[in-house]
C-alpha positions as CSV (number, residue, x, y, z in Angstrom):
1,M,22.9,29.7,-48.0
2,M,26.1,31.6,-47.9
3,D,29.0,31.0,-50.3
4,G,27.1,28.1,-51.9
5,V,27.1,26.0,-48.7
6,I,23.9,24.9,-47.0
7,R,24.1,25.7,-43.3
8,R,20.6,24.8,-42.2
9,L,18.4,21.8,-42.9
10,P,14.7,22.6,-43.8
11,V,12.4,20.3,-41.8
12,K,8.7,20.0,-42.6
13,Y,6.0,19.2,-40.0
14,E,2.5,17.7,-40.2
15,N,0.9,21.1,-39.6
16,G,2.7,22.5,-42.7
17,S,5.2,24.6,-40.9
18,I,9.0,24.5,-41.7
19,D,11.9,24.9,-39.3
20,L,15.5,25.6,-40.4
21,I,17.9,23.6,-38.2
22,E,21.6,24.3,-38.0
23,I,23.4,21.4,-39.7
24,D,26.4,21.8,-37.3
25,G,24.1,21.2,-34.3
26,I,22.6,17.9,-35.5
27,F,23.9,14.8,-33.8
28,Y,22.0,12.3,-35.9
29,L,18.8,11.6,-37.9
30,E,16.8,8.5,-37.2
31,A,14.2,6.9,-39.4
32,K,10.9,6.2,-37.6
33,G,8.5,4.7,-40.1
34,E,7.7,7.3,-42.7
35,K,9.0,10.1,-40.5
36,T,12.4,11.2,-39.2
37,L,13.6,12.2,-35.8
38,I,16.4,14.7,-35.7
39,R,18.4,14.9,-32.5
40,T,20.4,18.0,-31.8
41,R,23.3,19.0,-29.4
42,R,20.8,21.2,-27.6
43,K,19.0,18.0,-26.5
44,K,16.0,18.9,-28.7
45,T,14.3,16.4,-30.9
46,Y,12.5,17.4,-34.1
47,K,9.9,15.1,-35.7
48,S,10.0,15.6,-39.4
49,L,7.3,14.6,-41.9
50,Q,10.0,13.8,-44.4
51,R,11.7,10.4,-44.8
52,L,15.3,9.9,-43.9
53,G,16.4,9.4,-47.5
54,E,14.8,12.7,-48.5
55,L,16.5,14.7,-45.7
56,A,19.8,13.0,-46.4
57,K,20.0,14.5,-49.9
58,K,19.8,18.1,-48.7
59,P,23.0,18.8,-46.6
60,P,26.4,18.8,-48.1
61,A,28.0,15.4,-48.4
62,P,30.7,15.6,-45.7
63,A,28.2,16.8,-43.1
64,F,26.7,13.4,-42.5
65,V,27.5,9.7,-42.9
66,L,25.0,6.8,-43.2
67,C,26.0,4.3,-40.5
68,H,22.9,2.2,-40.7
69,R,19.8,2.2,-42.9
70,E,17.9,3.9,-40.1
71,Y,20.6,6.3,-38.9
72,I,22.6,9.2,-40.4
73,V,25.2,10.7,-38.0
74,G,26.7,14.2,-38.2
75,T,30.4,13.9,-39.1
76,R,31.2,16.7,-36.6
77,Y,30.4,14.2,-33.8
78,Q,32.6,11.3,-34.9
79,I,36.2,10.2,-34.3
80,L,37.9,7.4,-36.2
81,I,40.6,5.7,-34.3
82,G,42.1,2.9,-36.4
83,D,39.0,0.7,-37.3
84,L,36.9,2.0,-34.5
85,L,34.3,4.7,-35.1
86,I,33.3,6.6,-32.0
87,I,30.1,8.7,-32.1
88,F,29.4,11.2,-29.4
C-alpha cells in the first residue's frame, strides 16, 4: 500500500499460500461456487479460495463494478457509450 491506496489484491489458495495480484491487471472476477476465478490481462487465471463478495470488499471502490451477481469487472477495461457498456 502506497499513499493509502491498495494496489494489489491478496488472494488465498487451498494450500494456504497467498499471491498479491496487481489490481490494474485484473479484467474480472467470477464466482464459481464458493471460490472465485480471477482473470488477468496477462491471460492468467487465478483460482481463489475466497468468495467473490469477500474479494470485492478489498480493492478501492472505483477499481471494480458489480455487473452481475457472479461477475465483478475492472473499471479500467470498460467504456460507457450512452447507455451501452463495453467491456474488453
